[in-house]
N, C-alpha and C positions, 0 to 999 in steps of 0.2 A: 504494500500500500504506500502510495506517495501522498503525504498530507501537505496541503497548501493552505495558507491562512488568508491570502488575498488582501493583505493590509497595506500594500503599496499605494502610491498616489494614483495609479492607473490600473483599473481592473483589466482592461484589454491587454496591457503589457504583462501583468501578472498571469493572465490566461495564456499568452504566447509562451512565456517562460515555463509554466506548468506543463503545457502540452508538449513542448520540446523535450523536457526532462522525462515525461511519461513515455514518449515514443522511444527515446534512447534506452530507458530502463527495460521496456518491453523487448527491444531487440537484444539487449544484453541477456535477458532471461531466455530468449529463444535459442541463443548460441551457447548458453551455459549448460551445465550438467543437470539443470532443473527446468527444462522447457515446459513441464506440465503446470508450473506455477501460474496463477492468474493475477494480473496486476490491476489494481483499482486506483483511481485518483480520488482522494478524499477532499471535499470542499465544504466550507462553512454553509450552514443552512441559509443564511441571509444572502450570500453570494449566489447560491443556487437559485433561490427564488427571484432574485433581481436580474442576474446576468445570464445564467445558464438556460433560462427559458426563452431568451431572445433567439430569433431565427438564425442569425449567423453562428452563434455558439452551438445551438442544437444541431445544425448541419455538420459542423466540425466534429462534434461528439459522435454523431451517427456515422459519418464517413470513416473516421478512424477507429470506430468500435471501442470507444473509451468507456470502461465500466466506472461507475461513480459510487462513492459512499458520501452521503450527505450527513454532516454531523453538527451538533450544537456545541460550539466551543465553550459556552458558559456552563452548561450542564454536563459536558464531557460525555455525551451519549451519541450513538448513531441513530439518526432518524430514518434513514432510507438507504437501501442497497439498490442500485440501478444497473441492470445487466446491459 
């Protein structure tokens, strides 16, 4: 799981960074001795509700088959697993 906080000044910039890291980690897992591992990108609930539901972000998530975990950073709980 790659956990991102999205606390930077630009959500879109944070998204680009998170997506790049996620894709690099997924490739690293594919070529490692553990290709069966499934990678998730964990994002805060507020960021998911505001940013990840916008059409450009939804399209990127679908096209690159990014699995998401939506979490509440204050309660420290997982709210949703999205395949």
